C-alpha positions as CSV (number, residue, x, y, z in Angstrom):
1,X,101.7,107.0,81.3
2,X,103.4,108.4,78.2
3,X,104.7,111.4,76.4
4,X,103.7,112.3,72.8
5,X,105.7,110.3,70.3
6,X,107.9,112.0,69.3
7,X,107.7,114.5,72.2
8,X,107.8,118.3,71.6
9,X,110.9,120.5,72.0
10,X,111.3,123.1,74.8
11,X,108.8,121.6,77.3
12,X,108.8,121.2,81.1
13,X,106.1,118.9,82.5
14,X,105.3,118.1,86.1
15,X,102.7,115.4,87.2
16,X,101.8,114.1,90.6
17,X,100.5,110.6,91.1
18,X,98.8,109.3,94.3
19,X,97.1,106.0,94.8
20,X,94.6,106.0,97.6
21,X,94.6,102.3,98.5
22,X,96.1,102.1,102.0
23,X,97.4,98.5,101.5
24,X,99.9,99.6,98.8
25,X,103.5,99.1,100.0
26,X,105.3,100.2,96.7
27,X,104.7,101.2,93.1
28,X,106.5,99.3,90.4
29,X,107.5,101.5,87.5
30,X,107.9,99.5,84.3
31,X,109.6,101.6,81.6
32,X,108.8,100.6,78.0
33,X,111.8,99.5,76.0
34,X,111.0,102.1,73.3
35,X,111.6,104.9,75.8
36,X,114.4,107.2,74.5
37,X,115.1,110.9,75.1
38,X,117.8,113.2,73.8
39,X,121.0,113.8,75.7
40,X,120.3,116.9,77.9
41,X,116.6,116.1,78.3
42,X,115.5,114.5,81.6
43,X,112.8,112.2,83.0
44,X,112.9,112.4,86.8
45,X,110.8,110.6,89.5
46,X,110.7,112.1,93.0
47,X,109.4,110.3,96.1
48,X,110.0,109.6,99.8
49,X,112.3,106.7,100.4
50,X,111.8,104.0,103.1
51,X,113.5,106.4,105.6
52,X,111.1,109.3,104.8
53,X,113.9,111.2,102.9
54,X,113.1,112.9,99.6
55,X,114.7,111.0,96.8
56,X,115.0,111.5,93.0
57,X,115.7,109.0,90.3
58,X,116.6,110.5,87.0
59,X,117.0,109.0,83.5
60,X,119.2,110.8,81.0
61,X,119.0,109.8,77.4
62,X,118.0,106.1,77.1
63,X,119.4,104.4,80.2
64,X,116.0,103.4,81.5
65,X,115.5,100.5,83.9
66,X,112.4,99.4,85.8
67,X,112.4,100.2,89.5
68,X,110.2,100.4,92.6
69,X,109.0,103.4,94.6
70,X,108.2,102.8,98.3
71,X,104.8,104.0,99.3
72,X,101.8,105.1,97.2
73,X,102.8,108.4,95.5
74,X,105.4,110.1,93.4
75,X,106.1,113.1,91.3
76,X,107.3,113.0,87.7
77,X,109.1,115.8,85.8
78,X,110.0,115.7,82.1
79,X,112.2,118.4,80.7
80,X,113.1,118.7,77.0
81,X,115.2,121.7,75.9
82,X,117.2,120.2,73.0
83,X,116.6,120.6,69.3
84,X,116.4,116.8,68.6
85,X,113.5,114.8,70.0
86,X,113.1,111.1,70.1
87,X,110.3,108.6,71.0
88,X,109.9,110.0,74.5
89,X,108.8,107.9,77.5
90,X,106.2,105.4,78.3
91,X,105.7,103.5,81.5
92,X,103.2,101.5,83.5
93,X,102.7,101.8,87.3
94,X,101.7,98.7,89.2
95,X,100.8,98.9,92.9
96,X,102.5,96.2,95.0
97,X,102.0,94.6,98.4
98,X,104.9,93.1,100.5
99,X,108.6,93.4,100.1
100,X,109.9,95.8,97.4
101,X,111.4,93.9,94.4
102,X,114.5,95.2,92.7
103,X,115.5,95.1,89.1
104,X,118.7,93.2,88.2
105,X,120.6,96.5,87.8
106,X,119.4,98.0,91.1
107,X,120.2,94.7,93.0
108,X,123.7,94.9,91.5
109,X,124.2,98.6,92.7
110,X,123.3,97.8,96.3
């Protein structure tokens, strides 16, 4: 999944992703190292956490890290309202089975 490179100014995009395979335990979001957005723009992933609570994970500017989403669906919002645009975002979604892995940064935060 990716934005145009560079992305357009003054946009608000919303996409829903749902994988129908019932054996999926989590979705691994692998953000490309080229991903970069302007300060003030936002890439946000919304999903239900392991407790069934609505959770959002947002990425301002270029502080992107890979992460896992429990379950088989999520929503993504991308908002750009600044005058400068960068490369944008690009990520791969990989379904997973079993225990949810953590990136080094997320493991450190817990």
